[in-house]
Backbone as CSV, one residue per row, in Angstrom:
resi,resn,N_x,N_y,N_z,CA_x,CA_y,CA_z,C_x,C_y,C_z
1,MET,90.793,90.985,85.538,91.464,91.961,84.381,90.676,92.887,84.029
2,SER,91.217,94.379,84.389,90.145,95.521,83.968,89.756,95.678,82.691
3,HIS,88.863,96.404,82.233,88.311,96.454,81.064,88.425,97.988,80.607
4,PRO,88.596,98.319,79.476,88.699,99.844,79.213,87.400,100.624,79.056
5,LEU,87.491,102.118,79.280,86.249,102.784,79.178,85.795,102.533,77.691
6,PHE,86.390,103.030,76.733,85.924,103.021,75.257,86.403,101.646,74.448
7,SER,85.640,101.192,73.745,85.522,100.136,72.735,85.654,100.821,71.314
8,ILE,86.417,101.146,70.529,86.589,101.884,69.401,86.682,100.961,68.161
9,ILE,85.307,100.548,67.478,85.351,99.761,66.506,85.622,100.423,64.976
10,ILE,86.652,99.914,64.482,86.676,100.459,62.822,86.658,99.480,61.958
11,PRO,85.365,99.266,61.278,85.111,98.420,60.099,86.175,98.816,58.944
12,THR,86.890,97.683,58.430,87.630,98.433,57.286,87.523,97.185,55.994
13,TYR,87.597,97.820,54.876,87.611,96.911,53.641,88.508,97.720,52.447
14,GLN,89.636,97.265,52.185,90.349,98.042,51.188,90.556,99.459,51.517
15,SER,90.951,99.617,52.635,90.946,100.922,53.435,92.347,101.552,53.237
16,GLU,93.320,101.081,52.496,94.827,101.462,52.507,95.015,102.757,52.604
17,PRO,94.093,103.765,51.695,94.597,105.310,51.582,94.445,105.819,52.851
18,ALA,93.493,105.555,53.635,93.022,106.325,54.837,93.252,105.812,55.975
19,ILE,93.391,104.542,56.228,93.505,103.890,57.642,94.877,104.273,58.454
20,TYR,95.708,104.833,58.058,96.903,104.825,58.797,96.410,106.498,59.837
21,THR,95.794,107.526,59.027,95.388,108.602,59.417,94.357,108.325,60.485
22,CYS,93.275,107.512,60.198,92.339,107.076,61.181,92.772,106.304,62.374
23,VAL,93.485,105.529,62.282,94.099,104.694,63.688,94.908,105.421,64.491
24,LYS,95.815,106.620,63.762,96.721,107.183,64.469,95.955,108.519,65.258
25,SER,94.833,108.932,64.751,94.021,109.674,65.733,93.532,109.213,66.853
26,VAL,93.489,107.807,66.803,93.109,107.570,68.147,94.211,107.078,69.154
27,LEU,95.231,106.696,68.572,96.263,106.381,69.197,97.069,107.460,69.977
28,ASP,96.839,108.779,69.292,97.375,109.838,69.698,96.535,110.640,70.825
29,GLN,95.430,110.168,71.366,94.443,110.641,72.100,95.455,111.026,73.215
30,THR,95.341,111.924,74.206,95.680,112.158,75.504,94.998,111.240,76.623
31,TYR,93.872,110.766,76.402,93.068,109.958,77.302,93.311,108.450,76.416
32,GLU,94.068,107.604,77.367,94.472,106.281,76.615,93.679,105.013,77.048
33,ASP,92.597,105.090,77.988,91.888,103.815,78.368,90.770,103.678,77.123
34,PHE,91.416,102.977,76.289,90.696,102.592,75.278,91.124,101.163,74.394
35,GLU,90.294,100.664,73.831,90.873,99.495,72.739,90.221,99.643,71.459
36,ILE,90.997,99.465,70.330,90.395,99.199,69.171,90.480,98.026,68.628
37,ILE,89.226,97.762,68.111,88.677,96.496,67.406,88.781,96.717,65.984
38,LEU,89.651,96.190,65.217,89.703,96.455,63.831,89.185,95.465,62.906
39,GLN,87.927,95.540,62.545,87.231,94.474,61.938,87.214,94.668,60.517
40,ASP,88.061,93.867,59.980,88.482,94.025,58.308,87.594,92.706,57.606
41,GLY,87.393,93.206,56.458,86.518,91.962,55.493,87.530,91.526,54.416
42,GLN,88.321,91.209,55.081,89.548,90.418,53.995,90.203,91.172,52.798
43,SER,90.576,92.243,53.319,91.196,93.378,52.405,92.354,92.817,51.648
44,SER,92.406,92.729,50.414,93.641,92.336,49.523,94.669,93.462,49.540
45,ASP,94.361,94.520,50.093,95.358,95.698,49.964,96.157,95.728,51.235
46,ARG,96.873,96.769,51.744,97.844,96.790,52.514,97.109,97.046,54.056
47,THR,95.739,97.298,54.073,95.147,97.665,55.228,95.394,96.946,56.358
48,VAL,95.616,95.897,56.404,95.887,95.164,57.796,97.308,95.311,58.062
49,GLU,98.365,95.111,57.057,99.684,95.498,57.063,100.201,96.894,58.019
50,ILE,99.297,97.697,57.406,99.485,99.128,57.886,98.993,99.351,59.149
51,ILE,98.024,98.633,59.677,97.453,98.493,61.234,98.263,97.870,62.025
52,ARG,99.033,96.378,61.813,100.000,96.129,62.244,101.147,96.693,62.774
53,SER,101.242,97.634,61.823,102.778,98.125,61.853,102.780,99.372,63.097
54,PHE,101.447,99.680,63.572,101.580,100.334,64.904,102.033,99.646,65.991
55,LYS,102.034,98.226,66.052,102.572,97.514,67.088,102.141,97.947,68.537
56,ASP,100.615,98.026,68.538,100.105,98.522,69.942,99.113,97.401,70.587
57,ASP,99.404,97.176,71.721,98.605,96.209,72.343,96.897,96.533,72.540
58,ARG,96.879,97.671,72.409,95.329,97.932,72.547,94.468,97.733,71.273
59,ILE,95.300,97.329,70.001,94.725,97.190,68.872,94.386,95.489,68.574
60,LYS,92.950,95.134,68.450,92.809,93.799,67.943,92.561,93.902,66.785
61,ILE,93.139,92.998,65.876,92.860,92.964,64.527,92.245,91.631,63.877
62,VAL,90.919,91.774,63.449,90.446,90.603,62.749,90.071,90.696,61.442
63,SER,90.542,89.872,60.575,90.098,89.756,59.173,89.453,88.446,58.748
64,GLU,88.244,88.636,58.397,87.436,87.652,57.802,86.449,88.026,57.008
65,LYS,85.869,87.252,56.121,84.619,87.604,55.444,83.281,88.049,55.933
66,ASP,82.816,89.118,55.696,81.530,89.563,56.071,80.406,89.970,55.133
67,LYS,79.419,90.458,55.463,78.311,90.671,54.669,78.419,92.278,54.518
68,GLY,79.082,92.935,54.693,79.130,94.257,54.550,79.555,95.048,55.875
69,VAL,79.588,96.603,55.835,79.893,97.186,56.932,79.087,97.041,58.267
70,TYR,77.734,96.768,58.173,76.926,96.647,59.389,77.190,95.056,59.975
71,ASP,77.419,94.434,59.166,77.734,92.925,59.685,79.257,92.971,60.287
72,ALA,80.118,93.727,59.767,81.510,93.918,60.518,81.087,94.526,61.824
73,MET,80.658,95.541,61.671,80.233,96.279,63.111,79.536,95.259,64.102
74,ASN,78.578,94.536,63.663,77.933,93.233,64.668,79.009,92.477,65.018
75,ARG,79.787,92.282,64.157,80.656,91.009,64.459,81.823,91.875,65.631
76,ALA,82.196,92.856,65.411,82.980,93.548,66.311,82.558,93.699,67.630
77,ILE,81.288,93.985,67.724,80.891,94.227,68.954,80.826,93.184,70.039
78,GLU,81.030,91.942,69.411,81.008,90.758,70.207,82.308,90.696,70.787
79,ARG,83.323,91.167,70.328,84.701,91.224,70.616,85.127,92.558,71.774
80,THR,84.050,93.404,71.917,84.422,94.619,72.848,84.292,94.153,74.290
81,SER,85.245,95.069,75.045,84.888,94.826,76.526,84.838,96.046,77.093
82,GLY,84.718,97.441,76.594,84.467,98.678,77.079,83.001,98.842,77.576
83,ASP,83.155,100.048,78.577,81.950,100.568,78.913,81.091,101.258,77.974
84,TRP,81.740,101.771,77.203,81.154,102.594,75.978,81.789,101.971,74.684
85,ILE,80.633,102.000,73.624,81.278,101.459,72.414,81.094,102.760,71.567
86,TYR,81.831,102.872,70.618,82.163,103.983,69.311,82.354,103.306,68.039
87,PHE,82.136,103.646,66.978,82.034,103.525,65.676,82.657,104.630,64.975
88,LEU,83.820,104.392,64.283,84.646,105.156,63.446,84.802,104.646,62.219
89,GLY,84.415,105.271,61.299,84.839,104.998,59.808,86.201,104.924,59.337
90,SER,86.689,104.200,58.609,88.031,103.997,58.230,88.673,105.276,57.586
91,ASP,87.867,106.053,56.883,88.404,107.405,56.204,88.009,108.577,57.401
92,ASP,87.758,107.982,58.420,87.387,109.522,59.365,88.377,109.529,60.410
93,SER,88.317,110.536,61.200,89.444,110.601,62.232,88.576,111.174,63.403
94,LEU,89.218,111.096,64.832,88.806,111.932,65.887,89.241,113.219,65.688
95,PHE,88.507,114.132,66.318,88.491,115.671,65.815,89.904,116.281,66.329
96,GLU,90.237,115.993,67.639,91.487,116.427,68.254,91.957,115.517,69.209
97,ARG,93.239,115.761,69.573,93.884,114.822,70.309,93.167,114.834,71.851
98,ALA,92.344,115.635,72.313,91.456,115.582,73.921,90.296,115.204,73.434
99,THR,89.889,114.506,72.204,88.319,114.046,72.256,87.798,113.261,73.135
100,LEU,88.646,112.139,73.294,88.315,111.184,74.204,88.466,111.602,75.734
101,ALA,89.368,112.444,76.026,89.355,113.125,77.515,87.867,113.833,77.629
102,SER,87.655,114.580,76.791,86.331,115.140,76.657,85.171,114.241,76.813
103,LEU,84.887,113.038,76.140,83.916,111.980,76.025,84.030,111.521,77.576
104,ARG,85.330,111.367,78.020,85.106,110.422,79.370,84.462,111.403,80.384
105,ASP,84.873,112.777,80.355,84.320,113.753,81.550,82.806,113.762,81.295
106,ILE,82.186,113.580,79.959,80.977,113.673,79.883,80.027,112.361,80.078
107,VAL,80.578,111.282,79.839,79.963,110.084,80.063,80.152,109.668,81.605
108,GLY,81.312,110.172,82.148,81.274,110.074,83.730,80.232,110.678,84.272
109,LYS,79.526,111.590,83.785,78.670,112.174,84.826,76.930,112.091,84.210
110,THR,77.044,111.075,83.128,75.635,111.171,82.564,75.054,110.002,82.711
111,GLU,73.475,109.854,82.960,72.566,108.733,83.170,72.229,108.196,82.019
112,ALA,72.685,108.901,80.830,71.934,108.532,79.401,72.776,107.142,78.931
113,ASP,72.101,106.487,78.179,72.697,105.122,77.602,73.396,105.612,75.892
114,LEU,72.854,106.766,75.361,73.382,107.360,74.154,73.929,108.734,74.445
115,VAL,74.858,109.060,74.009,75.490,110.392,73.930,75.866,110.817,72.706
116,TYR,75.356,112.017,71.916,75.649,112.279,70.673,76.228,113.896,70.837
117,GLY,77.213,114.090,69.876,77.567,115.470,69.618,77.281,115.763,68.016
118,ASN,78.450,116.335,67.530,78.619,116.708,66.300,79.799,116.037,65.570
119,VAL,79.505,116.264,64.220,81.086,116.108,63.550,81.112,117.171,62.460
120,MET,82.430,117.207,62.170,82.838,118.318,61.259,83.126,117.497,59.688
121,MET,82.557,117.969,58.986,82.674,117.499,57.535,83.823,117.800,56.937
122,SER,84.378,116.806,56.151,85.603,116.655,55.408,85.494,116.462,54.083
123,GLY,85.670,117.667,53.143,85.132,117.324,51.791,83.882,117.927,51.358
124,ASP,83.878,118.400,50.288,82.470,118.938,49.745,81.494,117.956,49.142
125,SER,80.282,117.901,49.350,79.462,117.112,48.539,78.144,117.770,48.274
126,HIS,77.284,117.245,47.491,76.040,117.952,46.740,75.162,118.345,48.076
127,TRP,75.457,118.016,49.120,74.318,118.441,50.278,74.962,119.026,51.426
128,ILE,76.212,119.001,51.473,76.911,119.818,52.746,78.517,120.118,52.138
129,ASN,79.005,121.345,52.581,80.160,121.749,52.372,81.119,121.519,53.302
130,ASP,82.444,121.348,52.863,83.665,121.130,53.755,83.710,121.874,54.975
131,GLY,84.149,121.355,56.201,84.188,122.509,57.078,82.873,122.714,57.859
132,THR,81.635,122.094,57.356,80.667,122.447,58.268,80.461,121.550,59.385
133,ILE,79.882,122.097,60.544,79.503,121.386,61.723,77.985,120.754,61.634
134,TYR,77.979,119.260,61.677,76.837,118.310,61.552,76.573,117.796,62.841
135,ARG,75.450,117.915,63.304,74.129,118.544,62.937,73.878,119.467,64.259
136,GLY,74.080,119.367,65.278,73.606,120.115,66.550,72.524,119.178,67.334
137,GLU,71.693,119.990,68.386,70.739,119.015,68.820,69.728,118.739,67.813
138,THR,69.026,117.476,67.960,68.245,116.919,66.987,66.844,116.626,67.801
139,ASP,65.832,117.275,66.954,64.304,117.029,67.651,64.051,115.690,66.503
140,LEU,62.894,114.968,67.294,62.473,113.714,66.958,62.099,113.891,65.325
141,ALA,61.260,114.961,64.971,61.040,115.297,63.405,62.092,115.151,62.689
142,SER,63.266,115.887,62.987,64.256,115.852,62.177,65.304,114.559,62.308
143,LEU,65.135,113.764,63.230,65.674,112.285,63.341,64.833,111.397,62.298
144,PHE,63.603,111.504,62.140,62.790,110.727,61.450,63.042,110.909,59.804
145,GLU,63.363,112.177,59.754,64.060,112.485,58.199,65.512,112.408,57.849
146,GLN,66.348,112.532,58.782,67.926,112.218,58.436,68.396,111.885,59.778
147,ASN,69.474,110.823,59.498,70.241,110.280,60.670,71.126,111.448,61.353
148,ILE,71.426,111.053,62.423,72.669,111.495,63.160,73.816,110.992,62.697
149,SER,74.980,111.313,62.466,76.186,110.805,62.054,76.624,109.313,63.215
150,HIS,76.878,108.380,63.038,77.126,107.521,64.080,78.470,107.921,64.495
151,GLN,79.586,108.635,63.835,80.621,108.903,64.378,80.748,110.245,65.475
152,SER,79.403,110.578,65.723,79.129,111.649,66.670,78.662,110.825,68.073
153,ILE,78.572,109.677,67.900,77.514,108.950,69.062,78.648,107.818,69.732
154,VAL,78.294,107.873,71.089,78.765,106.694,71.873,77.787,106.137,72.499
155,TYR,77.603,104.765,72.612,76.630,103.898,72.946,76.960,103.482,74.229
156,ARG,76.306,103.340,75.449,76.548,102.596,76.613,76.381,101.011,76.255
157,ARG,77.335,100.411,76.851,77.594,98.763,76.310,76.154,98.132,76.772
158,ARG,75.248,98.751,77.756,73.992,97.887,77.906,73.100,97.608,76.730
159,ILE,73.390,98.654,75.799,72.467,98.616,74.723,72.705,97.453,73.840
160,PHE,74.000,97.075,73.815,74.140,95.808,72.950,74.294,94.486,73.998
161,THR,74.348,94.689,75.268,74.087,93.475,76.055,72.663,93.116,76.160
162,ASP,71.645,93.971,76.012,70.356,93.711,75.975,70.053,93.023,74.684
163,GLY,71.106,92.842,73.616,70.654,91.968,72.499,70.506,92.857,71.229
164,HIS,70.372,94.073,71.411,70.375,94.881,69.986,71.467,95.153,68.931
165,ARG,71.219,94.699,67.957,72.355,94.865,66.837,71.737,95.741,65.541
166,PHE,72.646,95.991,64.632,72.284,96.456,63.273,71.631,95.513,62.389
167,ASN,70.394,95.879,61.974,69.783,94.977,61.028,70.127,95.136,59.463
168,LEU,70.690,93.884,59.306,71.312,93.696,58.230,70.538,93.578,56.742
169,ALA,69.040,93.900,57.222,68.026,94.032,56.038,68.401,95.242,55.488
170,TYR,69.058,96.162,55.984,69.065,97.665,55.725,70.587,98.061,55.264
171,PRO,71.158,97.686,54.243,72.537,97.699,53.912,73.281,98.981,53.974
172,VAL,72.278,100.049,53.746,72.949,101.510,53.831,72.563,102.255,55.098
173,CYS,71.349,101.980,55.326,70.588,102.837,56.599,70.543,101.918,58.150
174,ALA,71.089,100.896,58.218,70.900,100.235,59.175,71.238,101.177,60.631
175,ASP,72.272,101.805,60.569,72.531,102.965,61.531,71.260,103.600,61.877
176,HIS,70.806,104.365,60.811,69.462,105.264,61.149,68.363,104.277,61.751
177,ASP,68.229,103.275,60.999,67.293,102.402,61.810,67.639,102.269,63.551
178,PHE,69.086,102.034,63.647,69.266,101.580,65.136,69.210,102.762,65.964
179,ASN,69.539,104.158,65.446,69.333,105.116,66.174,67.982,105.507,66.518
180,LEU,67.134,105.466,65.540,65.751,105.504,65.749,65.112,104.697,66.843
181,PHE,65.543,103.375,67.021,65.187,102.453,68.204,65.708,103.064,69.298
182,CYS,66.916,103.368,69.280,67.971,103.860,70.560,66.912,105.106,70.996
183,PHE,66.668,105.932,70.281,66.183,107.287,70.746,64.741,106.845,71.470
184,ALA,63.785,106.111,71.039,62.603,105.604,71.602,62.823,104.667,72.702
185,SER,63.882,104.084,73.000,64.012,102.850,74.015,64.868,103.300,75.138
186,TYR,65.853,104.305,75.104,66.881,104.446,76.116,66.964,106.103,75.850
187,LYS,67.817,106.370,77.010,67.586,107.787,77.576,69.061,108.353,76.586
188,VAL,68.750,109.465,76.198,69.823,110.169,75.270,70.023,111.402,75.698
189,GLU,71.268,111.652,75.616,71.820,113.055,75.731,72.695,113.726,74.678
190,TYR,72.614,115.196,74.382,73.250,115.929,73.496,74.345,116.601,74.254
191,THR,75.817,116.571,73.673,76.641,117.438,73.755,77.214,118.220,72.691
192,PRO,77.648,119.448,72.805,77.881,120.282,71.690,79.349,119.995,71.328
193,LEU,79.799,119.079,71.742,81.375,118.802,71.502,81.506,117.940,69.909
194,ILE,82.465,118.653,69.229,82.962,117.811,67.798,83.643,116.855,68.128
195,VAL,83.046,115.612,67.704,83.675,114.127,68.040,84.711,113.848,67.154
196,ALA,84.293,114.170,65.609,85.002,113.367,64.645,85.309,114.402,63.343
197,MET,85.986,114.228,62.512,86.138,114.572,61.019,85.351,113.314,60.252
198,PHE,84.455,113.689,59.544,83.621,112.926,58.861,83.709,113.102,57.503
199,ALA,84.365,112.131,56.802,84.580,111.950,55.441,83.454,111.957,54.494
200,THR,83.004,113.047,53.455,81.757,112.971,52.690,81.965,111.834,51.595
201,GLY,80.906,111.235,51.169,81.062,110.625,50.031,80.870,109.001,50.550
202,GLY,79.897,108.813,51.420,79.670,107.295,51.973,78.783,106.833,51.322
203,LEU,78.381,105.694,51.600,77.183,104.639,50.901,75.870,105.570,50.918
204,SER,75.330,106.135,52.099,74.126,106.854,52.133,74.201,108.094,51.264
205,THR,75.343,108.550,50.961,75.455,109.890,50.374,74.808,109.432,48.675
206,HIS,75.114,108.366,48.153,74.704,108.200,47.028,73.842,107.022,46.460
207,ILE,73.426,106.019,47.556,72.703,104.938,47.259,71.447,105.004,48.142
208,VAL,70.256,104.953,47.704,69.055,104.845,48.451,68.773,103.382,49.127
209,ASP,68.848,103.208,50.173,68.345,101.819,50.847,66.639,101.671,50.707
210,GLU,66.414,101.110,49.754,64.955,101.098,49.412,64.167,100.230,50.417
211,CYS,64.704,99.246,51.095,64.166,98.286,52.049,63.971,99.368,53.361
212,PHE,64.719,100.007,53.595,64.614,100.889,54.747,63.795,101.936,54.771
213,GLU,63.694,102.687,53.664,62.765,103.571,53.095,61.357,103.153,53.093
214,ARG,61.240,101.826,52.884,59.750,101.308,52.525,59.324,100.905,53.929
215,GLU,60.178,100.473,54.851,59.744,100.165,56.152,60.027,101.109,57.449
216,LYS,60.448,102.247,56.925,60.894,102.981,58.011,59.640,103.536,58.927
217,TRP,58.504,103.940,58.259,57.589,104.515,59.093,57.036,103.321,59.938
218,GLY,56.739,102.270,59.448,56.218,100.871,60.155,57.246,100.727,61.378
219,ASN,58.529,100.871,61.075,59.363,100.644,62.403,59.217,101.948,63.242
220,ILE,59.229,103.099,62.918,58.847,104.181,63.894,57.684,103.947,64.702
221,ILE,56.738,103.492,64.023,55.325,103.451,64.994,55.747,102.195,65.974
222,THR,56.543,101.210,65.525,56.495,99.944,66.332,57.527,100.387,67.367
223,TYR,58.480,101.149,67.222,59.602,101.517,68.436,58.865,102.482,69.217
224,TYR,58.074,103.489,68.957,57.471,104.654,69.549,56.199,104.352,70.397
225,LYS,55.608,103.499,69.526,54.001,103.257,70.050,53.374,104.202,70.410
226,GLY,53.126,104.526,71.640,52.528,105.695,72.435,53.139,107.072,72.562
227,LYS,54.498,107.169,72.318,55.175,108.161,72.321,55.387,108.945,70.918
228,LEU,54.518,108.920,70.355,54.483,109.733,69.030,53.680,111.002,69.244
229,LYS,53.458,111.282,70.369,52.500,112.845,70.289,53.668,113.620,70.784
230,HIS,54.572,113.846,70.270,55.796,114.767,70.432,55.597,115.906,69.680
231,PRO,55.329,117.204,70.044,54.962,118.467,69.351,55.522,118.542,67.963
232,SER,56.979,118.176,67.762,57.654,118.354,66.642,57.257,117.348,65.570
233,LEU,56.468,116.488,66.103,55.924,115.323,64.962,54.662,115.770,63.970
234,LEU,54.408,116.767,64.469,52.933,117.441,63.562,53.205,117.339,62.115
235,ARG,54.110,117.917,61.499,54.556,117.636,60.292,54.725,116.368,59.531
236,HIS,54.821,115.411,60.426,54.769,113.949,59.797,53.475,113.285,59.918
237,LYS,52.295,114.271,60.414,50.916,113.418,60.549,50.530,112.771,59.458
238,GLY,50.872,113.092,58.299,50.448,112.515,57.099,50.993,111.108,56.807
239,SER,52.206,110.924,57.254,52.970,109.594,57.236,52.545,108.768,58.272
240,ILE,52.101,109.103,59.334,51.585,108.479,60.659,50.085,107.937,60.174
241,LYS,49.533,108.924,59.446,48.223,108.405,59.024,48.152,107.265,58.094
242,ARG,49.047,107.394,57.093,49.288,106.362,55.908,49.693,105.068,56.479
243,THR,50.722,105.112,57.415,51.220,104.003,57.751,50.364,103.314,59.009
244,GLY,49.319,103.930,59.688,48.459,103.497,60.291,47.592,102.580,59.617
245,LYS,46.986,103.136,58.399,46.054,102.373,57.588,46.930,100.887,57.089
246,ILE,48.060,101.264,56.755,48.858,100.156,56.155,48.779,98.964,57.306
247,LEU,49.155,99.558,58.554,49.183,98.582,59.714,47.887,97.748,60.016
248,VAL,46.924,98.391,59.949,45.612,97.875,60.187,45.058,96.802,58.903
249,LYS,45.782,97.162,57.736,45.141,96.350,56.565,46.016,94.957,56.922
250,LYS,47.269,95.218,57.449,48.168,93.895,57.804,47.657,93.095,58.713
251,GLY,46.776,93.695,59.495,46.307,92.855,60.697,47.069,93.383,62.064
252,ARG,47.954,94.330,62.279,48.806,94.728,63.283,47.503,96.077,63.618
253,TYR,46.672,95.615,64.161,45.427,96.449,64.581,45.750,97.456,65.956
254,TRP,46.426,96.922,66.761,46.711,97.879,68.035,47.657,98.924,67.504
255,LEU,48.558,98.511,66.643,49.618,99.520,66.474,49.264,100.644,65.311
256,GLY,48.140,100.003,64.254,47.661,100.895,63.547,46.642,101.571,64.102
257,LEU,45.898,101.224,64.947,44.927,102.013,65.463,45.573,103.451,66.427
258,ASN,46.845,103.005,67.162,47.448,103.846,67.863,48.007,104.874,67.016
259,ALA,48.400,104.537,65.669,49.151,105.581,64.677,47.903,106.440,64.393
260,LEU,46.612,106.049,64.047,45.536,106.830,63.599,45.072,107.563,64.917
261,LYS,45.338,107.148,65.981,44.524,108.007,67.117,45.837,109.060,67.037
262,THR,46.873,108.964,67.051,47.885,110.020,66.956,47.620,111.050,65.972
263,TYR,47.104,110.490,64.532,46.851,111.742,63.621,45.790,112.317,64.092
264,VAL,44.739,111.797,64.521,43.607,112.584,65.125,43.843,113.631,66.186
265,TYR,44.789,113.115,67.168,45.479,114.160,68.122,45.886,115.232,67.503
266,PHE,46.927,114.825,66.392,47.776,116.138,65.763,46.440,117.041,65.261
267,LYS,45.518,116.522,64.335,44.566,117.418,63.861,43.776,118.237,64.943
268,PHE,43.712,117.675,66.261,42.924,118.375,67.013,43.920,119.500,67.557
269,ILE,45.314,119.211,67.823,46.046,120.271,68.335,46.488,121.345,67.469
270,LYS,46.450,120.936,66.250,46.655,121.972,64.967,45.527,122.938,65.030
271,ILE,44.513,122.473,65.008,43.210,123.361,65.035,43.105,124.345,66.281
272,ARG,43.518,123.846,67.534,43.584,124.580,68.645,44.714,125.612,68.635
273,SER,45.831,125.305,68.027,46.938,126.075,67.869,46.263,127.324,67.002
274,LEU,45.923,127.162,65.763,45.264,127.907,65.082,44.333,128.983,65.740
275,VAL,43.475,128.434,66.506,42.524,129.213,67.319,43.214,130.254,68.274
276,SER,44.259,129.531,68.903,44.921,130.425,70.026,46.176,131.240,69.685
277,LYS,46.663,130.792,68.196,47.576,131.228,67.827,48.829,131.144,68.422
278,GLN,49.222,130.070,68.913,50.178,129.619,69.890,51.064,128.657,68.964
279,SER,52.261,128.680,68.800,53.284,127.813,68.243,53.346,126.579,68.844
280,ILE,53.489,125.478,68.188,53.692,124.204,68.828,55.014,123.623,68.085
281,TRP,55.508,124.180,67.168,56.719,123.502,66.444,58.211,123.499,67.026
282,GLY,58.886,122.574,66.805,60.297,122.490,66.817,60.690,122.367,68.245
283,GLU,60.063,121.833,69.164,60.442,121.503,70.716,61.717,120.697,70.401
284,PRO,62.881,121.227,71.532,64.210,120.236,70.988,63.792,118.869,71.769
285,LEU,64.558,117.871,71.588,64.266,116.671,71.974,65.196,116.563,73.311
286,LYS,64.489,116.293,74.413,65.235,115.929,75.607,65.243,114.536,75.887
287,GLU,64.030,114.166,76.341,63.501,112.708,76.634,62.343,112.389,75.850
288,VAL,62.233,111.209,75.423,60.654,111.133,74.712,59.908,110.290,75.786
């Protein structure tokens, strides 16, 4: 039995107001080699009824109790069969009818395991305006500060068959943690394609993930190890130094000392750049 090119995971819970538009944006695609995994958290509204009304064999519906959106996403991964996996929010939609066709052309030529593009924001928020394109090619320093929208990303299946999943210890920012890991461990490619319309006002807009913020830099140093000497990371040398000291105190000597060595390296190249008056800022991320 053949498997589709794309597995599109849509986690839902009480998604009645928006789910019709979301699913229809996928079913209306000009490229049709996909499956939809609708992972519902036992909604009590009409979410599942609306999805069933499409009567499309490419839609798989599972409604079961879960521990939140990332648990739903992890559960859905186990039900996929596509070569590339994509996560779409229930209040988001694919940008245009040719979006999957464009992605097919891109992933058919790439050696990357993660391909990311852009999203267009739908609705105003305190941090961004309606219609804004978010966010373009991203260097490591910027990724360490702010996540790329997962609605702009397709992941090659092997990332998940390697055993990697979203960390449920981070109820708001597990996708940010997952992307930090993927950028450190897999080949990444950017495309200027607008992939989705992204609705503002999600969890990460209003809630701080305290566990993630507390552990982020320790995770970064763990994921990147000796790859932290990227020029764009100079502005993060203070965080690298602080985390290195913490790791040493916790007995994680190799990681901690490597972070401190990276801090010394940045101090050296900053002095050297001041002497030579050559900029070392903002090199775009191609491959770590």
